[in-house]
Backbone bond lengths (Angstrom), bond angles and torsions (degrees), N, CA, C in turn:
res aa  C-N    CA-C-N  psi(-1)  N-CA   C-N-CA  omega(-1)  CA-C   N-CA-C  phi
1 M - - - 1.443 - - 1.533 108.82 -
2 P 1.314 118.36 121.71 1.474 120.07 -177.90 1.534 111.25 -72.41
3 F 1.334 114.57 151.97 1.455 120.57 177.14 1.522 109.30 -71.65
4 K 1.344 115.92 150.04 1.456 120.28 174.98 1.521 108.94 -72.01
5 S 1.324 115.88 148.14 1.460 120.13 175.56 1.525 108.71 -75.44
6 D 1.333 116.31 165.13 1.463 120.76 178.52 1.524 111.47 -56.65
7 I 1.322 117.04 -42.89 1.461 119.75 -177.39 1.525 111.33 -67.73
8 E 1.330 118.04 -34.88 1.467 120.97 176.42 1.528 110.78 -65.39
9 I 1.318 116.62 -40.24 1.466 120.46 177.69 1.524 109.97 -65.54
10 A 1.338 116.99 -46.35 1.465 121.11 -178.50 1.527 111.48 -61.51
11 R 1.316 117.03 -43.30 1.466 120.44 -178.92 1.522 112.16 -71.05
12 G 1.325 117.46 -24.19 1.460 121.56 -179.43 1.518 113.66 -86.72
13 A 1.331 117.24 -6.90 1.467 120.51 -178.50 1.527 110.56 -69.77
14 V 1.323 115.90 139.78 1.457 121.60 175.42 1.528 106.78 -107.70
15 K 1.324 115.92 113.28 1.462 120.52 -179.04 1.519 109.96 -88.16
16 L 1.324 115.46 139.58 1.459 120.42 174.67 1.522 108.87 -83.42
17 P 1.329 117.56 149.77 1.463 119.32 175.05 1.533 110.17 -60.81
18 I 1.323 117.03 141.27 1.455 121.32 -176.14 1.527 111.68 -61.32
19 V 1.334 117.81 -30.19 1.471 120.86 178.04 1.527 109.93 -64.28
20 E 1.330 117.29 -37.71 1.465 121.23 178.34 1.530 110.62 -67.88
21 I 1.308 116.82 -41.69 1.465 120.65 178.67 1.525 110.30 -64.94
22 G 1.338 117.19 -45.52 1.461 120.79 177.82 1.517 111.73 -59.94
23 G 1.320 116.78 -41.48 1.462 121.26 179.80 1.513 113.03 -59.98
24 K 1.329 117.47 -33.66 1.465 121.48 -179.74 1.522 112.69 -64.34
25 V 1.328 116.82 -25.42 1.468 119.99 -179.44 1.530 111.86 -113.64
26 G 1.328 116.37 14.77 1.450 120.39 173.43 1.517 116.34 87.88
27 I 1.307 117.95 16.70 1.466 121.00 177.30 1.522 107.35 -101.78
28 G 1.327 116.56 112.51 1.459 121.56 -178.17 1.518 112.19 -73.48
29 S 1.329 115.49 162.29 1.466 119.97 -178.18 1.528 112.06 -63.05
30 D 1.341 117.68 -28.24 1.465 120.34 177.97 1.522 112.52 -67.61
31 D 1.334 116.41 -20.74 1.468 120.95 -178.44 1.521 113.15 -98.28
32 L 1.334 117.00 4.46 1.463 121.06 178.22 1.521 109.87 -107.73
33 L 1.312 115.77 132.58 1.459 121.63 176.47 1.523 106.34 -105.73
34 P 1.352 117.54 95.81 1.464 120.47 -169.48 1.528 114.30 -71.49
35 Y 1.325 112.84 147.34 1.467 123.51 170.05 1.520 104.64 -124.69
36 G 1.317 116.83 85.72 1.457 121.28 -172.48 1.520 109.34 82.24
37 H 1.322 116.76 -155.48 1.466 121.41 -176.51 1.526 113.00 -98.37
38 D 1.338 117.36 -14.56 1.463 118.58 -172.67 1.524 114.25 -125.50
39 K 1.329 117.59 12.00 1.468 121.58 177.26 1.512 107.98 -140.11
40 A 1.342 116.13 149.32 1.462 119.52 176.40 1.515 109.52 -162.97
41 K 1.321 114.98 157.29 1.452 121.72 168.51 1.522 106.43 -99.37
42 V 1.337 115.67 151.51 1.457 121.00 177.44 1.522 107.43 -93.31
43 S 1.334 116.71 134.55 1.466 120.90 -176.39 1.526 111.58 -63.93
44 Q 1.318 115.55 151.04 1.462 120.69 177.07 1.525 110.30 -63.85
45 G 1.328 116.92 -32.73 1.463 120.30 177.46 1.511 112.22 -59.77
46 F 1.338 117.22 -41.87 1.468 119.81 178.06 1.525 110.41 -66.29
47 I 1.305 116.30 -44.65 1.469 120.26 179.66 1.526 109.61 -58.52
48 D 1.329 117.65 -44.43 1.465 121.16 178.44 1.527 111.43 -62.96
49 S 1.332 117.02 -36.27 1.471 120.78 -176.58 1.527 113.75 -69.86
50 V 1.322 118.23 -20.17 1.472 120.19 -178.39 1.527 112.75 -104.94
51 Q 1.312 117.40 7.74 1.471 120.03 -177.55 1.521 112.78 -60.70
52 G 1.333 118.21 -29.77 1.461 121.10 -179.75 1.523 114.02 -83.17
53 N 1.329 117.36 -7.73 1.471 120.79 -179.80 1.527 111.02 -70.54
54 A 1.320 114.96 157.68 1.466 119.76 175.06 1.522 109.16 -62.58
55 S 1.312 116.49 145.36 1.468 120.89 179.31 1.518 110.87 -68.81
56 G 1.316 115.11 147.76 1.451 120.48 175.12 1.518 109.91 -85.48
57 K 1.293 116.07 -166.17 1.460 121.69 179.19 1.521 108.51 -117.78
58 L 1.314 115.43 147.93 1.457 121.99 -179.86 1.519 108.61 -118.74
59 I 1.318 115.91 130.25 1.465 121.32 172.55 1.518 105.85 -115.39
60 L 1.318 115.88 118.35 1.460 120.88 -179.25 1.527 108.18 -101.71
61 V 1.324 116.68 122.62 1.459 122.14 179.30 1.521 106.90 -107.01
62 T 1.320 116.79 113.40 1.460 120.46 -175.80 1.516 111.09 -149.44
63 A 1.310 115.99 158.60 1.465 124.06 172.83 1.518 113.74 55.08
64 I 1.319 116.03 48.79 1.465 120.62 176.45 1.530 108.32 -104.48
65 N 1.303 116.61 132.04 1.463 120.28 172.57 1.520 107.76 -80.04
66 P 1.323 118.13 125.57 1.462 119.13 -177.57 1.528 111.75 -67.16
67 T 1.328 113.66 154.13 1.465 119.84 175.90 1.525 108.26 -73.64
68 P 1.335 118.31 169.75 1.464 120.14 176.51 1.534 113.11 -57.81
69 A 1.350 116.60 -25.24 1.471 119.97 178.90 1.519 111.84 -84.01
70 G 1.331 117.60 -3.50 1.460 120.88 176.48 1.509 115.34 95.75
71 E 1.335 117.92 4.41 1.468 119.31 179.48 1.520 108.91 -76.26
72 G 1.314 115.76 123.45 1.460 120.82 -178.48 1.514 110.78 -142.93
73 K 1.335 116.29 -135.87 1.464 121.35 -174.11 1.522 112.74 -64.05
74 T 1.322 118.09 -46.08 1.458 119.86 -177.47 1.518 111.13 -64.07
75 T 1.329 117.39 -46.95 1.458 121.12 179.64 1.516 110.77 -61.08
76 T 1.326 117.07 -42.59 1.464 121.27 179.15 1.528 110.59 -64.50
77 T 1.319 116.99 -43.82 1.465 121.54 -178.72 1.524 111.17 -63.24
78 V 1.319 117.16 -48.30 1.465 120.90 179.66 1.528 109.96 -63.28
79 G 1.323 117.37 -40.85 1.461 121.09 177.88 1.518 112.44 -62.03
80 L 1.339 117.24 -41.11 1.465 120.74 177.04 1.524 110.92 -63.15
81 G 1.333 116.15 -45.39 1.465 119.56 179.05 1.516 112.14 -60.97
82 D 1.324 116.77 -46.78 1.464 121.31 179.10 1.527 111.04 -62.27
83 G 1.334 115.95 -44.01 1.465 120.65 -178.93 1.519 112.42 -63.93
84 L 1.329 116.95 -44.31 1.463 120.23 179.40 1.528 111.17 -64.44
85 N 1.333 117.28 -40.58 1.462 119.75 175.97 1.523 111.29 -64.43
86 R 1.311 116.54 -38.01 1.470 120.84 -178.80 1.528 111.40 -61.93
87 I 1.345 117.34 -34.20 1.472 119.78 -179.62 1.532 112.10 -91.74
88 G 1.334 116.70 12.63 1.448 120.42 172.17 1.515 116.71 94.96
89 K 1.316 118.62 6.81 1.467 121.17 177.08 1.523 109.35 -85.06
90 K 1.330 116.95 150.32 1.462 120.79 173.61 1.520 106.68 -87.21
91 A 1.298 116.64 96.67 1.459 121.12 -175.94 1.526 110.12 -120.29
92 M 1.325 115.22 140.88 1.458 121.60 174.10 1.514 106.99 -132.98
93 I 1.313 115.81 152.89 1.462 119.28 177.59 1.518 109.33 -118.14
94 C 1.294 115.34 154.41 1.450 122.14 175.80 1.524 106.73 -134.14
95 I 1.298 116.15 122.41 1.459 121.22 179.99 1.524 107.31 -114.87
96 R 1.314 116.23 123.15 1.464 120.87 -177.65 1.521 110.77 -60.70
97 E 1.298 116.55 -50.92 1.459 120.34 179.96 1.520 108.13 -150.22
98 A 1.301 115.08 116.84 1.469 119.27 179.59 1.527 109.92 -71.55
99 S 1.323 115.48 168.35 1.451 121.75 177.93 1.522 110.76 -54.58
100 L 1.309 116.41 141.41 1.463 120.48 176.97 1.527 111.93 -84.85
101 G 1.334 116.27 4.24 1.461 120.19 179.70 1.510 113.87 -52.82
102 P 1.366 118.53 -46.70 1.465 118.13 179.82 1.527 113.33 -62.13
103 N 1.327 117.37 -24.95 1.465 119.86 -179.78 1.523 112.79 -84.60
104 F 1.322 115.92 -38.91 1.458 119.77 -174.01 1.526 113.92 -113.99
105 G 1.350 117.48 0.44 1.452 120.43 177.36 1.516 113.97 73.34
106 M 1.339 117.13 21.03 1.461 120.90 178.43 1.514 108.22 -141.44
107 K 1.297 117.39 164.90 1.456 121.49 -176.88 1.510 111.11 -87.97
108 G 1.332 115.02 143.31 1.473 121.46 169.34 1.505 114.41 84.31
109 G 1.332 115.32 141.22 1.451 121.25 -179.85 1.512 113.06 -64.31
110 A 1.345 117.20 -33.46 1.462 120.07 -178.19 1.529 112.09 -70.58
111 A 1.341 116.14 -27.42 1.464 119.72 -179.63 1.517 110.05 -65.64
């Protein structure tokens, strides 16, 4: 069975509404400034309201040489986020720029 191409994977993804994602980590819909249904900025009021909370933890995934199958920083980052959520942690990921493979049909931004 052949592997799906990047564009097939991207088109097959089901995105959750951003309000649902925000709700999972305690950000109400009033504190989200939506850009469509799947992106939003968090209001300054919400950011100010959590300043007294304990700090979270940051895991930075950088400078990984991808495997021959193409697994690198993005795959590792998404896997960490999924794994931490699976064990009950409130984890979110932020990716500066995803692979351009779905746009150009090839792997990696440099390609």
